[in-house]
C-alpha positions, 0 to 999 in steps of 0.5 A, a space after each residue: 522084494 526090495 528092502 524098506 527103509 525107515 524114514 529118519 525123524 527130521 531134526 530141529 532145522 529139517 522140515 520145520 515150518 518157516 513160521 515156527 522159526 519166525 514165531 520163536 524169534 518173535 517170542 524171544 524179541 517179546 521177552 527181551 522187550 518186556 524185560 527192557 520195559 520193566 527196567 525202564 519202568 522201574 527206573 522211571 519209578 525210582 526217578 519219580 520217588 527220588 525227585 519227590 524226596 529231593 524236593 522234600 529234603 532240599 527244597 526248603 534250603 534252596 528257598 532259604 538260599 534264594 531268600 538270603 540272596 534277595 535280602 543281601 542284594 536289598 541290603 547292599 542296594 539300600 546302602 549304596 543307592 546304586 541303580 545297578 544294585 537296585 536292579 540286582 536286588 529286584 532280580 534277586 527278589 523275583 527269584 523268591 516268588 513261589 513256583 506255580 502249583 507247588 501247593 497243589 503238587 505237594 499238598 500232602 506234605 504241607 502243614 498249616 504254616 505252609 511247610 511240612 514238618 519233614 520239609 522244614 526238618 533239614 533246616 534244623 537238627 530234626 531227622 527227616 522221614 523219607 517218603 515210601 519207596 516203591 521197589 517192585 518185588 519179583 512176584 510183581 515183576 512176574 505178574 507185570 511181565 505176563 500181563 504186558 505179554 498178553 495184553 500188548 495193544 499190537 495184538 489187537 485185530 481192530 481199533 476197538 480192541 486196540 483201545 481196550 488194550 491201551 486202557 488196560 495196559 495203562 492200568 497195569 503200568 499204574 499198578 506196577 508203578 505202585 508195586 500193588 501185587 494184589 491189584 495186578 492179580 485182579 487185573 490178571 483175572 480180569 484179563 483172563 475173563 475178558 473177550 478173546 480177540 477175534 480170529 481171522 484177518 492176516 495170515 500167520 506169517 503176516 502177523 508174525 512179521 508185523 509183530 516183529 516190526 512193532 517190537 522193533 519200533 517199541 524198542 526204539 521208543 523205549 530207548 528214547 524214554 530211557 535216555 531222557 530219564 538217564 539224562 534228566 537232572 534227577 536221573 543223572 543224580 541217581 546214576 552218580 550213586 545208584 547203590 546209595 542215593 540217600 547218601 548223595 542227598 545228605 552230601 548235597 544237603 550238607 553243602 547247602 546248609 554250609 551255603 546257608 550259614 555263609 549267607 546268614 553270616 554275610 547278611 548279619 554283617 551287612 545289617 549290623 549297626 
């Protein structure tokens, strides 16, 4: 009777299905993409908040500088009567015109006189109350990460399911942008109770390869968005002082206040009798 041998257990790379290795690669790519999405979305929220704070604190000073430049140019033109000075005065005055939609964009900060108390405070000695900053907590990040992983539109099997996922992810992104943990929990419960995607269609390998391709395309699109945010005026300012952007605003405000003082002195000298 021949001696029987006990077959050895296959190692992790022995008889493992190719789909299993592909699935691990997909899961790793998903996690990397989700972390990248969170970083991009967090930076977008920071840029948006900093942009609002920038307009709130510095907008009145920029407007005051434009007004002083126009007054100085008009005073010079009135004194000389020169055609070129008159043209420059008209050009300077045209820059003082308000931007379209400013009242609508910043109506929450506008007072009865057209300028909010906080917006005008930087032209005086009063302190400015900054708008509320949104800094997502770790729990908010975790909820967002899970929802994005579960509800990616690319997991849809038909167009109706894709549209449902697109609409749901838009709500998830909005809640994350506001740092609303309770709403994200409610959205997680809503998703868990929703209809499960139908089975069938492409094979497992085809779905995994399609998923990898979509993840790659998504990463490229997010990279473009990230570069646009970083290269924007506000994004560039944030990158100059990532740890203390408020101090950067204070430095710019000090420079603008000095320019306002110089222009006011120049105007006073021109109109003095």
